[in-house]
C-alpha positions as CSV (number, residue, x, y, z in Angstrom):
1,M,-13.2,-14.2,-9.6
2,T,-13.9,-10.4,-8.7
3,N,-11.3,-8.6,-7.2
4,T,-12.3,-6.8,-4.3
5,W,-10.5,-4.2,-4.3
6,D,-11.2,-3.3,-7.5
7,N,-14.4,-1.2,-7.2
8,F,-14.7,3.1,-5.8
9,T,-15.1,2.8,-2.7
10,N,-12.4,0.1,-1.9
11,R,-9.9,1.9,-3.6
12,E,-11.3,4.7,-1.0
13,Y,-11.0,3.0,1.7
14,L,-7.9,1.5,1.4
15,R,-6.3,4.3,0.4
16,Q,-7.6,5.7,3.9
17,L,-6.2,2.6,5.7
18,L,-2.5,3.6,4.3
19,A,-2.7,6.9,4.8
20,H,-3.0,6.7,8.6
21,S,-1.6,3.1,9.4
22,T,1.3,0.9,7.8
23,M,-0.9,-2.4,5.6
24,R,1.0,-5.6,4.1
25,I,-0.4,-5.4,0.2
26,V,0.5,-8.9,-2.4
27,F,-0.4,-8.2,-5.4
28,T,0.3,-9.5,-8.7
29,K,2.7,-7.7,-10.8
30,R,2.7,-7.1,-14.5
31,D,5.0,-9.2,-15.2
32,G,3.4,-12.1,-13.1
33,T,4.9,-12.0,-10.3
34,E,3.8,-11.8,-7.0
35,R,4.9,-8.4,-5.4
36,T,4.4,-8.0,-0.7
37,L,4.5,-4.6,0.3
38,I,5.1,-4.1,3.1
39,C,3.6,0.2,2.5
40,T,2.1,3.2,4.1
41,R,1.2,6.5,2.9
42,D,1.1,8.4,6.3
43,M,3.7,10.9,6.0
44,N,5.3,10.8,9.0
45,L,6.7,7.4,8.5
46,V,8.4,9.0,5.0
47,P,11.1,11.3,5.3
48,E,11.1,14.5,4.5
49,E,13.3,14.8,1.7
50,N,11.0,11.9,-0.3
51,H,7.7,14.1,0.8
52,P,5.5,14.5,-2.8
53,K,7.1,17.8,-4.4
54,G,3.6,19.8,-5.2
55,V,0.7,17.9,-6.1
56,K,0.2,15.3,-8.6
57,R,-2.4,13.4,-10.0
58,E,-2.6,10.0,-9.3
59,A,-3.7,6.9,-12.1
60,P,-7.4,6.3,-11.4
61,D,-6.6,2.3,-11.4
62,S,-3.1,2.4,-8.8
63,L,-1.9,4.1,-5.9
64,P,1.7,5.1,-5.6
65,V,2.6,3.8,-1.4
66,W,5.9,4.5,0.0
67,S,7.9,1.0,0.2
68,I,9.0,0.7,4.1
69,L,11.6,-1.9,3.5
70,D,12.5,-1.3,0.4
71,E,12.5,3.2,0.9
72,G,10.8,4.7,-1.9
73,W,7.6,5.1,-3.7
74,R,6.3,2.0,-4.9
75,S,3.0,1.4,-6.7
76,F,0.3,-1.2,-7.2
77,R,-2.9,-1.2,-9.7
78,F,-6.4,-2.0,-7.7
79,D,-7.2,-4.9,-9.7
80,A,-4.1,-6.7,-9.4
81,V,-4.3,-6.9,-4.8
82,K,-4.7,-10.0,-4.2
83,D,-4.0,-9.8,0.2
84,V,-4.2,-6.6,2.6
85,E,-3.3,-7.4,6.1
86,T,-2.5,-4.9,8.7
87,V,0.9,-4.6,10.1
88,Q,2.8,-3.6,13.3
89,L,6.1,-1.3,13.3
90,D,8.3,-1.4,16.1
91,E,10.4,1.3,17.3
92,N,12.6,1.3,14.2
93,N,10.0,1.1,11.6
94,K,10.6,-2.5,10.8
95,P,6.9,-4.5,10.8
96,V,5.6,-6.5,14.0
97,S,2.9,-7.9,13.3
98,G,-0.2,-8.3,11.1
99,T,-4.4,-8.7,11.5
100,M,-6.2,-9.8,8.7
101,I,-8.3,-7.2,6.9
102,V,-9.3,-9.7,3.3
103,N,-7.8,-12.6,1.7
104,I,-8.9,-12.8,-2.1
């Protein structure tokens, strides 16, 4: 089965989605376990003390994101993504609901 997110166009699309919204990303970790992240790259949702310092070159095959629930930076590999959906946050930045974008 081909991974929908493992090509340049869709990687960039996902980067843009995460820059302006909160997403639920389900992916397979390297150890084979499944992980779900409620995450974003929207700096308005990342505490200022956790904003990236300087400019770092990102690996082309993975993406660092801010985990809303873990309150820390995490990353996932594009080739491991299984499911992506948008997530609404309440006034306390807790997930409310989602709208399916793609189900692989």
